[in-house]
C-alpha positions in Angstrom: 62.8 90.1 106.5 65.2 92.3 104.2 68.6 90.8 103.0 71.0 92.4 105.3 74.7 90.5 103.8 76.0 93.9 103.2 76.6 94.6 106.5 80.0 93.9 106.9 82.7 95.0 110.0 83.4 98.5 109.2 80.9 99.2 107.0 78.1 98.0 104.2 79.0 97.0 100.9 77.0 94.5 98.9 75.6 93.5 95.3 73.2 96.1 93.8 70.3 95.4 94.1 69.8 92.5 96.0 72.0 93.3 98.9 71.9 96.8 98.4 68.8 99.2 97.1 67.0 102.6 97.5 64.6 100.8 99.9 67.2 99.5 102.2 69.7 102.7 102.0 66.4 104.6 103.4 66.1 102.2 106.0 69.5 102.1 106.9 69.4 106.2 107.3 66.4 105.9 109.6 68.6 103.4 111.8 71.1 105.2 111.8 68.9 108.3 113.2 67.7 106.1 116.0 71.1 105.3 116.7 72.9 108.5 116.7 69.8 111.0 117.0 71.6 113.5 115.2 70.5 116.9 114.1 72.5 117.7 110.8 74.1 115.0 108.9 76.5 115.2 105.7 75.6 113.0 103.0 78.4 112.4 100.0 78.7 109.8 97.2 81.1 108.5 95.0 81.2 108.0 91.0 79.1 104.7 90.9 76.0 105.1 88.5 73.9 103.8 91.5 75.5 106.4 94.1 73.2 109.6 93.4 70.3 107.7 94.0 71.4 105.8 96.9 72.4 109.4 98.3 69.1 110.7 97.7 67.2 107.4 99.6 69.5 108.3 102.5 68.8 111.8 102.6 65.0 111.0 102.8 65.5 108.6 105.4 67.0 111.1 107.7 64.7 113.9 106.9 61.8 111.1 107.8 63.5 110.9 111.0 63.5 114.7 111.8 67.3 115.3 111.1 68.5 117.7 108.7 70.4 115.9 105.6 73.4 118.5 103.9 74.1 117.0 100.6 77.9 117.6 99.8 77.4 115.7 96.4 80.6 113.9 94.5 83.3 113.4 96.2 85.7 110.7 98.0 84.9 109.1 101.7 87.5 111.4 103.4 84.8 114.5 102.7 82.2 113.0 104.5 84.9 112.8 107.3 85.9 116.6 106.6 82.2 118.0 106.4 81.3 116.1 109.8 84.4 117.6 111.7 84.8 120.9 110.1 81.2 122.1 110.2 80.6 120.5 113.6 77.9 118.1 112.4 76.3 115.3 114.3 77.2 112.9 111.6 78.3 111.8 108.1 77.4 109.3 105.5 79.6 108.2 102.6 77.7 106.3 99.8 80.5 104.5 98.2 81.5 100.6 97.6 85.5 102.0 97.4 87.7 99.4 95.2 84.9 96.6 94.7 83.3 95.8 90.9 80.9 98.4 89.5 77.9 96.1 90.6 78.4 97.0 93.9 77.8 99.9 96.3 77.5 100.5 100.0 77.9 103.0 102.9 80.6 104.3 105.4 79.3 106.1 108.5 80.5 108.5 110.9 78.9 110.3 114.0 80.1 113.5 115.8 83.6 114.7 115.5 84.1 112.0 112.3 83.9 109.4 114.7 83.9 105.8 112.9 80.4 103.8 113.4 81.5 100.1 112.9 80.0 96.4 113.6 81.5 97.0 117.4 80.2 100.9 117.8 76.8 100.5 116.2 76.9 98.9 113.0 75.6 95.9 114.7 72.8 97.4 116.4 71.6 99.0 113.2 71.0 95.9 111.6 69.9 94.2 114.3 67.0 97.1 113.9 66.5 96.4 110.6 66.5 92.4 110.9 63.6 92.9 113.5 61.8 95.7 112.2 62.3 97.7 115.1 62.5 101.1 113.1 61.1 104.3 115.2 57.9 106.0 113.4 58.6 109.2 111.4 59.2 112.4 112.9 56.5 114.6 113.8 58.4 117.2 112.1 60.6 116.3 109.3 64.0 117.6 108.7 65.4 119.6 106.1 67.3 119.3 102.8 70.1 121.5 101.7 73.4 121.7 100.0 76.5 122.3 101.4 79.5 123.3 99.1 82.7 121.9 101.2 85.0 122.6 98.2 87.0 126.4 99.4 87.2 124.7 102.9 88.5 121.4 102.1 91.2 122.5 99.8 92.5 125.1 102.0 92.5 122.6 104.8 94.6 120.3 102.3 96.9 123.0 101.0 97.6 123.6 105.1 99.0 120.4 105.6 102.3 121.3 103.6 104.4 124.5 103.5 104.0 125.6 100.0 107.0 127.9 99.5 109.2 124.9 100.0 107.8 123.1 97.2 108.8 123.2 93.4 108.3 122.0 89.9 108.1 118.2 89.9 106.6 115.8 87.0 103.6 113.7 88.8 102.2 111.2 87.2 98.3 111.1 88.8 95.8 107.8 88.2 92.4 108.0 89.7 91.5 104.9 88.2 88.5 106.8 87.1 87.3 107.5 90.6 86.8 110.8 92.2 90.5 111.7 93.1 90.8 113.3 89.7 88.3 116.0 91.0 90.5 116.9 93.8 93.6 117.1 92.2 92.3 119.2 89.7 90.8 121.7 92.5 94.4 121.4 93.9 96.2 122.0 90.7 96.2 126.0 90.0 97.8 126.3 93.7 100.7 124.0 93.0 103.8 124.1 91.1 103.6 120.7 90.1 103.0 119.4 86.3 100.5 116.6 86.3 100.1 114.0 83.8 96.8 112.5 83.8 96.2 109.0 83.4 92.2 107.2 83.7 91.4 110.6 85.3 87.9 111.3 84.2 85.1 110.0 86.9 83.4 106.9 85.2 81.2 104.8 87.6 81.3 101.9 84.7 85.2 101.7 85.3 86.4 101.5 81.7 90.1 100.8 83.1 89.1 98.3 85.5 88.2 98.5 89.1 90.3 101.3 90.6 92.4 99.1 93.5 96.2 99.7 93.0 96.8 97.0 95.7 96.3 94.4 92.9 99.2 94.3 91.2 97.7 93.8 88.0 96.5 97.3 88.3 99.4 99.2 88.6 101.3 98.9 85.3 99.4 101.9 83.7 100.6 104.4 86.2 104.1 102.6 86.2 104.5 102.6 82.2 103.2 106.5 82.7 105.9 107.4 84.8 108.7 105.9 82.7 107.5 107.1 79.5 107.0 110.8 80.9 110.5 110.7 82.8 108.0 111.8 85.8 109.3 112.3 89.3 106.7 110.3 91.2 103.6 108.3 90.4 100.5 108.3 92.4 97.3 106.2 92.2 94.4 105.8 94.5 91.2 103.5 94.7 87.8 104.7 94.0 86.8 106.4 97.1 90.4 107.6 97.5 90.9 106.8 100.8 94.0 105.1 99.9 97.2 106.2 98.3 99.6 104.7 96.5 103.3 105.5 95.5 105.7 105.1 92.4 108.9 106.1 92.5 110.8 107.9 90.0 111.8 104.7 88.0 107.8 103.4 88.2 108.6 100.8 90.7 105.7 100.4 93.3 106.8 101.3 96.5 104.6 99.0 99.5 102.6 101.3 101.5 104.6 100.4 104.7 108.0 102.1 103.6 105.5 105.4 103.2 104.3 105.0 106.7 108.0 105.1 108.0 108.8 108.4 106.1 105.5 109.8 107.1 106.4 109.0 110.4 109.7 111.0 110.2 108.2 114.1 109.0 105.4 114.1 111.5 108.2 113.2 114.3 110.3 116.3 113.1 107.2 118.5 113.2 106.3 117.7 116.6 109.0 115.7 118.6 108.1 112.9 120.7 104.7 112.4 119.2 102.9 108.9 119.5 103.0 107.1 115.8 100.5 104.3 115.4 100.9 101.6 113.1 99.6 98.0 112.6 101.2 94.6 113.1 101.5 93.4 109.7 104.9 94.5 109.0 106.5 96.5 112.1 110.0 96.6 112.2 110.7 100.0 110.2 108.0 101.8 111.8 109.3 101.0 115.2 113.0 101.6 114.2 112.5 104.8 112.6 110.0 106.3 115.0 112.2 105.4 118.0 115.4 106.8 116.3 113.4 110.2 115.9 112.3 110.4 119.3 108.8 109.2 118.9 106.8 106.3 120.7 105.3 103.5 118.3 101.9 102.5 119.5 100.7 98.9 118.0 97.0 98.8 116.7 94.8 95.9 115.0 94.6 96.6 111.4 91.7 98.2 110.6 90.4 102.2 110.1 87.8 101.7 113.2 90.4 100.6 115.6 93.2 102.7 114.4 90.9 105.3 114.7 89.9 104.9 118.0 93.6 104.3 118.9 94.6 107.4 117.5 92.3 109.4 119.5 93.3 107.2 123.1 96.8 108.0 122.6 96.4 111.4 120.7 98.7 110.0 117.9 100.2 112.7 115.6 100.1 109.9 112.8 98.7 107.0 112.1 99.3 104.3 108.9 98.6 101.0 107.6 100.9 99.0 105.4 97.4 99.0 103.2 97.7 102.7 102.3 95.6 104.2 104.6 97.0 106.9 106.7 95.5 108.6 109.5 96.4 112.3 110.9 95.6 114.4 114.1 94.9 117.4 112.0 92.3 115.5 110.1 90.1 114.8 113.6 92.4 111.1 113.4 90.6 110.3 110.2 92.7 108.9 107.1 92.9 111.0 104.1 94.4 109.8 100.7 95.2 113.1 99.7 97.3 114.9 102.7 100.1 112.1 102.1 101.2 112.3 98.6 101.1 116.5 99.3 103.3 115.9 102.6 105.4 113.3 100.3 105.9 115.8 97.3 107.3 118.4 99.7 109.7 115.6 101.3 110.6 114.6 97.9 111.1 118.4 96.7 113.1 119.0 99.3 115.5 116.0 99.7 115.4 114.3 96.5 114.0 111.1 94.8 111.5 108.9 96.1 113.7 106.0 95.5 116.4 107.2 97.6 114.2 108.6 100.2 113.1 105.0 101.1 115.8 102.6 99.2 117.9 102.2 102.1 114.9 101.5 104.8 113.6 98.6 102.1 117.0 97.5 101.9 117.4 97.2 106.1 113.8 95.8 106.5 113.0 94.0 103.0 109.5 92.7 103.0 107.2 90.3 101.0 103.9 92.6 100.3 100.5 91.1 101.7 100.1 87.7 100.0 96.4 86.2 99.8 95.8 82.3 100.0 92.2 81.3 99.5 91.2 78.4 101.8 89.4 75.2 101.8 89.1 75.6 105.9 89.1 77.6 108.4 91.9 80.8 108.9 91.7 79.7 112.7 92.5 76.4 112.5 95.9 77.3 110.1 96.9 80.0 112.9 96.9 77.5 115.5 98.9 74.9 113.4 101.4 77.7 112.5 102.0 78.7 116.0 102.4 75.3 117.1 105.3 74.8 114.6 107.1 77.9 115.4 106.1 78.9 119.2 109.5 76.9 120.5 111.9 78.9 118.7 110.2 82.1 118.2 111.4 85.1 120.6 107.6 86.9 120.6 104.4 86.0 120.1 101.4 88.8 119.5 97.8 88.2 118.9 96.9 91.7 118.2 95.4 90.9 114.7 96.0 87.2 114.0 99.4 85.9 114.5 102.7 87.7 114.8 105.9 85.5 115.4 109.3 87.3 115.8 112.7 86.0 115.4 116.1 87.3 115.8 116.5 88.1 112.0 113.0 87.5 110.5 109.5 88.1 111.6 105.9 87.4 110.1 101.9 88.2 110.4 99.2 85.7 109.3 95.8 86.7 109.6 92.2 85.8 108.6 90.1 88.0 106.6 87.3 89.5 108.0 85.1 89.5 104.7 86.4 86.4 102.6 87.5 82.9 103.4 91.2 84.0 103.2 94.4 84.2 105.2 96.9 87.4 104.6 100.5 86.8 105.0 103.3 89.6 105.6 107.0 88.4 106.3 109.8 90.6 106.7 113.9 90.3 107.6 116.8 92.3 109.0 118.7 93.2 105.8 118.1 89.7 104.0 115.9 89.8 100.8 117.1 86.0 100.4 115.8 85.4 104.4 112.9 87.0 103.9 111.8 84.9 100.3 113.0 81.7 101.9 110.9 82.1 104.8 107.9 83.4 102.7 108.2 80.1 100.8 108.2 77.9 103.8 105.2 79.5 105.5 103.3 79.8 101.9 104.0 75.4 101.8 103.1 75.0 105.5 99.6 77.3 105.0 99.0 75.1 101.8 100.0 71.7 103.4 
């Protein structure tokens, strides 16, 4: 029986070669074909050293199952989404492990119209097929393999998200963390008036400057220092497959993704008044305040790309955002992109001034803790139940959309368990009082650790 520990809630991710290898990748592709029954499937891969071989195994599995495999080559995850919806394919498979260590790899899947395949929309069935050895026989007529060059059309799509006549020269630090984002920056550069200062720019699957994950505080210093040293207008950083985009203001200060959600929501509501904005439950007050102020409708949704995409489709959301730096766009088949957010934000900076001023007032009005992780000795459910008992009587509102959200007049928090690790994740915010936010954060952490 194969080791299937790499099957997660939203994708496949595991250590090479025990949890993911070429033989398993081949079988996974065959299971995908059994589930989706595609005619044509895009296959892309990230910068990891093992990715080209795994992608080749995936293409082999597709063609042996009768599907045509279209090799899009080295890209980020959003290129697999784009290929699937822009070329009207039946599915897309991206070989990537995003921000995991270099000895990991994995896969992300979409079906027609770039609809995600996650644990509750087919990934579990694929796992069960493999566990039971129920893969179908090879097709009588194998599919074909061919190259699909998406570069020109993809770059054109990205540039169509901004009004280039409103852009001006800005000095921009970009740090792909030796992941794949640098390739897209280089392709966009001739079309934009920006001066790019490139840090850890070359794709390198050994990740010589550390794992590309700017969500971790220790990974932000290189970008922040480059902004301060160069006097840049803004700093940008990405994870390995660049489906998340992170911002630093002109002083080199890291800006929590939460405040970018509010800024982008405002932009898209000005473009399409009255639209629906989908957001996650971890931090909400700033987003809700901005959306209502600009005549939109905020729509709460469980965290996670599969849930946000589904909700975006259900309500025809014009934009969706998570504080984890995932941003979703109706114009991108309701999928997340790590390229569209910074293009849109830099247009706003060009028109209205520095990022610190664009988000500064919002940070003061709704100070937030940022996500704090705590490793558990016990189970997350018992901790959530204990905190609910502690706070329920005085609370104005309780919500279980994702973990536990508890709301009071002047502060609120969300606590949820990790899908993949023995962790709880805490977010706290207040109305206008950083001192209160910090006090309540300390109070909660003591209760969690008790």
